[in-house]
C-alpha positions in Angstrom: -138.3 -17.4 -60.3 -137.9 -15.8 -63.7 -141.2 -17.3 -64.8 -143.1 -15.2 -62.4 -141.8 -11.8 -63.7 -144.3 -11.7 -66.6 -146.9 -13.8 -64.8 -147.0 -17.5 -64.9 -149.8 -20.0 -64.7 -150.3 -21.3 -61.2 -150.0 -24.8 -62.5 -146.5 -24.0 -64.0 -145.0 -23.3 -60.6 -144.6 -26.1 -58.0 -147.4 -25.8 -55.4 -145.0 -25.8 -52.4 -142.9 -23.0 -53.9 -145.9 -20.9 -54.8 -147.3 -21.4 -51.3 -144.1 -20.3 -49.6 -143.7 -17.2 -51.9 -147.3 -16.3 -51.3 -147.0 -16.6 -47.5 -144.0 -14.2 -47.6 -146.0 -11.7 -49.8 -143.6 -12.1 -52.7 -146.2 -13.4 -55.1 -149.7 -12.2 -56.0 -152.2 -14.6 -57.4 -154.7 -13.1 -59.9 -157.0 -15.7 -61.3 -154.9 -18.5 -62.8 -151.8 -16.3 -62.9 -149.1 -15.7 -60.3 -147.0 -12.5 -60.4 -143.7 -11.7 -58.7 -144.0 -8.7 -56.4 -141.3 -6.2 -55.5 -139.8 -6.9 -52.1 -140.9 -4.5 -49.4 -138.3 -3.5 -46.9 -139.9 -3.6 -43.4 -137.0 -2.2 -41.5 -133.7 -0.4 -41.9 -130.5 -2.4 -42.1 -128.8 0.2 -40.0 -130.0 2.1 -36.9 -132.0 5.2 -37.8 -129.3 7.5 -36.4 -126.7 5.9 -38.7 -128.8 6.5 -41.8 
Protein backbone atom coordinates (compact mmCIF):
# COMPACT_ATOMS: atom_id res chain seq x y z
CA UNK A 1 0.00 0.00 0.00
CA UNK A 2 1.40 3.34 -1.04
CA UNK A 3 0.03 4.97 2.13
CA UNK A 4 2.48 2.99 4.24
CA UNK A 5 5.60 4.19 2.36
CA UNK A 6 5.79 7.44 4.33
CA UNK A 7 4.03 6.12 7.42
CA UNK A 8 0.28 6.02 7.79
CA UNK A 9 -1.97 6.30 10.78
CA UNK A 10 -3.05 2.86 11.94
CA UNK A 11 -6.67 4.00 11.75
CA UNK A 12 -6.18 4.88 8.04
CA UNK A 13 -5.41 1.28 7.04
CA UNK A 14 -8.08 -1.44 7.27
CA UNK A 15 -7.43 -3.49 10.43
CA UNK A 16 -7.48 -6.87 8.64
CA UNK A 17 -4.96 -5.67 6.04
CA UNK A 18 -2.70 -4.19 8.71
CA UNK A 19 -2.86 -7.40 10.76
CA UNK A 20 -1.96 -9.56 7.76
CA UNK A 21 0.98 -7.33 6.73
CA UNK A 22 2.21 -7.23 10.33
CA UNK A 23 2.03 -11.04 10.62
CA UNK A 24 4.18 -11.33 7.48
CA UNK A 25 6.70 -8.80 8.90
CA UNK A 26 5.98 -6.36 6.07
CA UNK A 27 4.77 -3.54 8.33
CA UNK A 28 6.27 -2.04 11.48
CA UNK A 29 3.96 -0.35 13.97
CA UNK A 30 5.48 2.62 15.82
CA UNK A 31 3.04 4.37 18.10
CA UNK A 32 0.03 5.31 16.00
CA UNK A 33 1.92 4.97 12.70
CA UNK A 34 2.47 1.93 10.51
CA UNK A 35 5.48 1.82 8.16
CA UNK A 36 6.08 -0.41 5.12
CA UNK A 37 9.27 -2.47 5.56
CA UNK A 38 11.56 -3.78 2.85
CA UNK A 39 10.90 -7.41 1.99
CA UNK A 40 13.54 -9.78 3.36
CA UNK A 41 14.45 -12.71 1.15
CA UNK A 42 14.63 -15.80 3.33
CA UNK A 43 15.91 -18.20 0.68
CA UNK A 44 17.44 -18.24 -2.80
CA UNK A 45 15.16 -18.73 -5.77
CA UNK A 46 17.81 -20.98 -7.35
CA UNK A 47 19.87 -23.74 -5.80
CA UNK A 48 23.07 -22.45 -4.20
CA UNK A 49 25.25 -24.17 -6.82
CA UNK A 50 23.37 -22.41 -9.65
CA UNK A 51 23.97 -18.96 -8.21
